[in-house]
N, C-alpha and C positions, 0 to 999 in steps of 0.2 A: 722160497727161493733165496739162496744165499747171495750176499752182496757181490761176491766174486762171479757168480753165474750171471747175475743181472748185468754187470759191467761187460762181460764177454758178449752177451746178446746185444747190448747197446752199441758196442764197437762194431759188431757184425752188421747191424742195421745201418749205422752211419756209413760204413764202407759201401754197402749196397746202394744206399741213396746217393752217395757221392759218385759212384761209378755210373749210375743212371743219368745223373745230371751232366757229368762229363761227356757221356755218349751223346746226349741230346745237343749239347753245345757244339760238339765236334760235327755232328750231322748238319747243324745249322750253318756252320762255317763252310762245309763242303757244298751245301745247296747254294749259298750265296756266291762262292767262288765259281761254281759251275754255271750259274746264271750270268755272271760277269764274263766268263769265257765265251759262252754262247752268244751273248750280245756283241762281243768284239768280233767274233767270226762272222756273224750275220751282217755286221757293219762293213767288214772288209770285202766281202764277196762282190757287192755292187761296184766298189772301187776297182777291183781287179777286172770286172767286166768292162768298165769304162776305159780301162787301160788296154783294151783289146786283147786280153789274155784268153787263151783257148781254155776249153773245159779241162783238159789234162793239166795245163799250167796252173789253173786255179786250184785243182785238187792237190797237186804236188806242193804248191805254196802253203796251203792250209795244213797239210800233213807236217811239213817241215817247221812252219812258224809256230803252230799251236800244239805240236806233239800229240796229234790225234791219229787214229788209224784211217785208212782210206774209206771204209764204210761210213764212218762218222762224217768225214769231209763230204762225201757224196750226199749224205742225208741233209746236211746244211745247205749244200748247193741246190738240191732239189726243192727245199723249202723256199729259198730265195726266188728260184725260177718260177715256182707256183704263184708266188705273190706278184711277180712281174707280168704274168699272163693275163 
């Protein structure tokens, strides 16, 4: 194998390794941010309930405040209500 060929293979290997490491780091950040978001939402729902907000008002607030869709908001709401039962 010529030196030129070896260098080309090493560069390709380093790029592949770097991409894999970057992808894993990115996924780790997304997981951490997602967990932080979930905890914030789950923390807000009891406060909204204590403020006598209706189910619809709570869902609307979550959708607007956290930029999530209605199905996600409903899922978080149901989780909190299941814990309260």
